[in-house]
C-alpha positions, 0 to 999 in steps of 0.5 A: 903260580902264574908261570908266564914269561919266566924264561923256562927251559923250553926256550933256547939260551940265545936268540942272536942267530935268529936273524938274517945274514944281511943284518950283520953285513949292514952292521959292518958297513955302518960301523966302518962308515961311521953311521952305526951310532946314529939314533934311529927309529924302526916301526913294525906295521902291515900294509894290509890285513890278510884277505877277508880278515876284518882286524888283526890281533897283536900277539907274541909281544911277551916273547919279543921281550924275552928275545931282546933280553936273550939277544947275546953273542956268546963265544960259540956264536962268535966262533961260528960267525968268524968261521963263516967269515960273515963279518970282520973282526972289528964287527965281531968285537962290537958284537961280543958286548952287544946289549940292547939299551934302547927303548921299545913302545908298542900296542899292548899284547892282545890289542887289535890292529889295522893296516898301517898301525905302528904295532911296535916302535924300536928306538936306539942306535942303528947298530942296536936296532937293525939286528933285531929285525928278523927275530921280532918279525918272526915272532910277531908274524907267527903269533899274530897270525895264530891269534887272529885265527883263534879270535875268529874261532872264539867268536864263532864258538860263542860261549863254548870252550875251545881246545888247542890241539895242533902240536902234531901239525907244526914244528915242535917249538912253533907248537908252544908259541901257537898254544900261547897265541891261541890262548891270547885269541880266546882258546881255553886249554891246550893239549900241549904239555910244553905250553902248559909248562912254559906259560901256565896254560891249562892242559887237557887230554884223555885218549886216542883211537890207539888206546881203543885199538890196543884192547880186545874190545871197545868195552875193555878200553872204556872200562880201563879208561874209566877205572884209571881216570874216573867217570868224569873222563871223556870217551872217544866214541867213533872208533867203530860204531858210534851208537854202540859206543855211546851205549857202552860208554854210559853203561860203564860210566853211568850218567856221571860220564863227563863227555864223549868225543866225536872225531869223524863223520858228519859232525852236525848230524852225529852230534844231534844223534848222540845228544838224543841218545845220551839223553834217552840213556839218562846221561843228560849232563854228559858233554859232547866234544867234537874235533876233526879238522875244524876251522872257524867256518866249521865251528860256525856251522855247528852253532845250532848243534848240541856241541859243548866244546871244540878241539882245533888243530891243523887250521889253528896252527897254520893261521886258518889259511893265513900263516903270516901277517905280512908285517914289516920292520922299517926305518922311519926316522934317523938322526943326521949324525951320531951326535946325541943331540942331532935332530931326527929326519923322517925317512921312507922307502919310495917305490912302486908295487904297493911297498911305499911307507910313511916316514916319521915317528908315529903315534896311534889312537882309536877314535870311538863313536858316541856309544864307545864303539871304535870307528877309526884308527888314527895315526899321526907324526905330529902333535896328538889331537886333544880329543885323542890324548886319552885314546893313544894305543902305544905303551912303553915296553922296554926303557933303556934296555930294561923290560918294563911291561911284562904281564901275566898271560891272562891279562893279555887274554882279557885285553883281547876279549875287551878290544874285540868287544869294542869293535863294530859287530861286523868285525866278527862276521866270517864273510869276506870284507875290508878292515872293520874300521878305516885307518886315518892319517893326520 
């Protein structure tokens, strides 16, 4: 059974307060001023990629859909807002029946994006849409940052599997979201059981140094683990002396030993020594897993090492130096009045300091070269050119307040692998550079 996006108990019951105070005061002002019901279009985009990144990864869309569905102001939430005098009584009355009934379009989860890409478009009344800004940005900024780091690590790892093991390095609920995003980006398993429960991600794990230290000897610890978990288990061999631990491990488990894990030292050197030793002892099929503060650069440096899998924690769940994508949620068009037939007017912020934006409801398409490789992200507000009609990127996610595009996480993961494969080869380079394809406005 695929448990992705079933609303299991790891989630909080309401997302209504995952917002900023000023969203509600803007709502109050709009209700009193008669502009709250104007049809409005908001878009999520980023003006630039994190320094050195060649592409971004859309992740968290499934969680956004859950958040919009669960955006409800129940009695306790309304009581809190009333007690704090956040908004007035007419606004509280309006919030009591809040249900988003608009439309949401966006890049499908797992797709790649570039500066200016309209990653998500939210349409409805101003009152309905403005409240969703913070929760949408919170999810997309976090999950997309983790997925981008995961994608770079997956590229560096090649065919070798990656284990997500960063739960102890971040907030307990952020860890679940990070596991999901890492899976989207190319990781194969997680150590976090909540992520396995919530999203059906395969979970793995055997033992830590504490288990070895618990016993009177390393031999006793290995015997206990093999007796309990079988010869195919993974034994941690760097608590004391690595060479001695490998000898003991093979002696106890035999050549059927599943794997050894190395968590410290010069991983390149130690991995070569351990591989040679395992082969000499007849454990030619025993795998080597390495951990210890890995990032995409460390993984790339081990490409020539006899390593079979990588475990990544801290650097993954912190976005490998870029824990956010700097996405913004901007009003780009609004009706001239509350009349449902009133035409939309493009609007945009005009300011200095690189924070300008482009008004109007946008479409996006990816132009390919003769070999089917992406060569430009094309964005426009008018008619879509005929040659790009079948290359449009935005898909319908919510229609009339109803989610229409929920999908299994494995589909999202496969989509990302395909999207990354369609980028120029330089996209996977770890050297610093600009976006791998340009953004063109038409």
